[in-house]
Each structure stands twice: as C-alpha cells, then as structure tokens.
C-alpha positions in Angstrom: 29.4 21.0 -20.2 28.9 17.4 -21.5 27.4 16.4 -18.3 25.0 19.4 -18.5 24.1 18.5 -21.9 23.6 15.0 -21.1 21.2 16.1 -18.2 19.2 18.2 -20.5 18.7 15.5 -23.1 17.5 13.1 -20.5 15.2 15.6 -18.9 13.7 16.2 -22.4 13.4 12.7 -23.1 11.6 12.1 -19.8 9.2 14.8 -20.5 8.5 13.4 -23.9 7.3 10.2 -22.6 3.7 9.4 -22.8 1.6 10.3 -19.7 -0.4 7.2 -19.9 0.1 4.3 -17.4 -1.5 1.0 -17.5 -2.1 -0.1 -14.0 -4.4 -1.6 -11.3 -5.3 0.5 -8.3 -7.9 0.3 -5.5 -10.4 2.8 -4.6 -14.0 3.9 -4.7 -16.4 4.7 -7.4 -18.1 7.9 -7.0 -19.5 11.0 -8.8 -17.6 14.2 -9.6 -19.5 16.3 -7.3 -19.1 14.3 -4.1 -15.9 12.8 -4.9 -14.0 11.5 -1.9 -17.1 11.9 0.2 -18.1 8.3 -0.8 -15.1 6.4 0.3 -17.2 4.1 2.6 -20.2 2.0 2.0 -23.7 3.4 2.0 -23.6 6.1 -0.5 -24.8 4.4 -3.7 -28.2 6.2 -3.8 -26.5 9.6 -3.7 -23.9 8.6 -6.4 -26.5 7.3 -8.8 -28.7 10.4 -8.3 -25.6 12.4 -9.2 -24.8 10.5 -12.2 -28.5 11.1 -13.5 -28.7 14.7 -12.3 -31.5 16.2 -10.7 -34.4 16.2 -13.4 -35.4 12.9 -12.1 -36.0 14.2 -8.7 -37.4 17.5 -9.3 -34.2 19.6 -9.4 -33.5 20.1 -13.2 -30.8 22.6 -12.2 -28.6 19.8 -10.8 -26.5 18.8 -13.8 -25.5 15.0 -14.4 -22.2 14.4 -12.9 -19.2 12.3 -14.3 -18.5 9.0 -12.8 -14.9 9.1 -11.0 -12.7 6.8 -9.3 -11.3 7.8 -6.0 -7.9 6.2 -5.4 -7.1 4.8 -1.9 -4.5 6.5 -0.1 -4.1 10.0 -1.4 -7.8 10.2 -2.5 -6.6 11.2 -6.0 -9.8 11.7 -8.1 -9.7 10.0 -11.8 -12.5 10.9 -14.3 -13.9 7.6 -15.8 -13.9 7.8 -19.6 -16.3 4.9 -20.1 -18.7 5.3 -17.3 -20.6 2.2 -18.4 -17.8 0.1 -17.1 -18.5 1.3 -13.5 -22.3 1.7 -13.6 -23.0 -1.3 -11.4 -20.4 -0.2 -8.6 -21.8 3.1 -7.4 -20.0 3.9 -3.9 -18.4 0.4 -4.1 -14.7 -0.2 -2.9 -13.0 -1.7 -6.1 -9.8 -2.7 -7.8 -9.9 -1.1 -11.0 -7.5 -2.0 -14.0 -7.1 0.3 -17.0 -5.2 3.1 -18.7 -4.6 6.1 -16.5 -3.5 9.4 -17.9 -1.4 11.0 -15.6 -1.7 14.5 -17.1 -5.6 14.7 -17.7 -6.3 12.6 -14.4 -8.6 10.3 -16.4 -8.9 6.6 -16.6 -10.1 4.2 -19.4 -11.4 1.3 -17.5 -10.6 -2.3 -18.5 -11.6 -4.3 -15.5 -13.6 -3.6 -12.2 -13.4 -6.1 -9.3 -15.3 -5.6 -6.1 -13.0 -5.6 -3.1 -13.9 -7.4 0.2 -13.6 -5.1 3.1 
C-alpha cells in the first residue's frame, strides 16, 4: 500500500511540473500553413508570402500565417510566439534557443543562428 501511495505522489508531482523547457534545437523556420514542406533551401519567398497573407498578391482570402519552427528529426512544429525574432530567417536551417512550452507547442525565441548545411 505504501508503495502504491508513493507512486501516486511521484506521478502527481511529475504532472505538476511546469511544461516549459529552456533548450536549443535545430530545425527550419517556416509558416503555419506549409509547415514541414519548407525543410530544404529555396522556400523563402513562399514563407514570406504566407506570413504576410494574400492581400499583397491579390488574394485577400489568404490569411496571414504564423511563423513556426520545424524541428529536425521528428518535424515537430512549434508556433513562434515572437515572430520578429525569426523574420530574417524564412526557410532557413537554424539553431534556435528559447523557452519551449511542451503542452502548447510554442516557443519564445531567445537566439537564432543560421546553420551551415
């Protein structure tokens, strides 16, 4: 019985831990609509258009898309909370440092460094 109670307390404590993780990860900067489609060089124009939305190219029905970070490996997509931090890195392979919210799948970017491919 004590072992079961101990396991329950440990599990509850683990669940109560904040879901934020400060980390550095490598991946690509993209837009929410295209996501992992821009995990290779050459998509900067598309990403920038999606960030702006379609009004600038005659399609006001295309809504502006949020900036995202597409993590290498599993292609997990993280919404960038401060898009100005990545505005010069559209469709660029980067090392991104910041605070990742594991529950909301968001990242508050602190640093962005272009990766040599």
